[in-house]
C-alpha positions in Angstrom: 11.4 -21.7 -3.4 9.2 -19.2 -1.5 9.3 -15.8 -3.8 9.8 -11.6 -2.2 8.3 -9.0 -3.7 11.2 -6.1 -4.8 8.6 -4.3 -2.3 9.3 -7.1 0.8 13.3 -7.9 -0.7 13.3 -3.5 -0.6 12.0 -3.1 3.2 13.9 -6.3 4.1 17.7 -4.9 2.9 16.6 -1.5 4.4 15.2 -2.4 7.8 19.3 -4.4 7.9 21.7 -2.0 6.5 19.9 0.2 10.1 21.5 -2.3 11.6 25.4 -1.8 10.0 26.6 -5.1 11.2 27.8 -7.1 8.3 27.4 -10.3 10.5 23.5 -10.5 11.0 20.9 -11.6 7.6 17.9 -11.9 7.3 15.9 -15.4 8.1 12.6 -16.6 8.2 10.6 -19.1 9.9 7.4 -20.6 10.5 6.7 -22.0 14.4 3.5 -23.7 14.9 1.2 -21.6 17.8 -1.1 -23.9 19.1 -4.3 -24.5 18.1 -4.1 -21.4 15.7 -1.8 -23.4 13.1 1.6 -21.4 13.2 3.0 -18.2 13.5 5.9 -16.7 11.0 8.6 -14.9 11.0 11.0 -12.3 9.7 14.0 -11.6 11.9 18.2 -10.3 11.5 19.7 -13.1 12.5 23.8 -13.9 13.3 23.7 -17.9 13.3 24.2 -19.7 10.7 22.8 -23.1 11.3 23.3 -26.4 9.9 20.7 -27.2 8.7 19.9 -23.9 6.8 18.4 -23.2 3.5 19.4 -20.2 2.1 17.4 -18.3 -0.6 18.4 -15.2 -2.6 15.9 -12.6 -3.2 15.3 -11.6 -7.1 16.9 -8.3 -6.1 20.0 -10.4 -4.2 19.0 -10.3 -0.7 20.4 -13.5 1.0 17.5 -15.6 3.6 18.4 -18.4 5.7 15.5 -20.4 6.3 15.1 -23.9 8.8 14.8 -26.7 6.9 11.3 -28.2 8.3 10.4 -23.4 8.0 11.1 -24.2 4.1 8.8 -27.3 3.7 6.1 -25.4 5.3 6.7 -22.0 3.2 7.3 -23.6 0.1 5.3 -21.4 -2.6 4.4 -18.9 -0.3 4.7 -14.8 -1.9 6.1 -12.5 0.9 5.0 -9.0 0.5 4.9 -6.1 3.2 2.4 -3.6 3.3 
């Protein structure tokens, strides 16, 4: 499971609502970044994929994560500064 702090949920919800596009959702992704490990990305997306796992934050925000990223991010806590 991937968890999001209340602050992260609020920031993502604000960012998402500023786009005013009901088709957009938040996607979290982990991708290989050469010998340094992984790069982690939060982005807005409008393409749902077959292998997406959808997590709902305690604040009710749905986050899409592809299957391989979900395995890498299991147990993570997402926060913002």
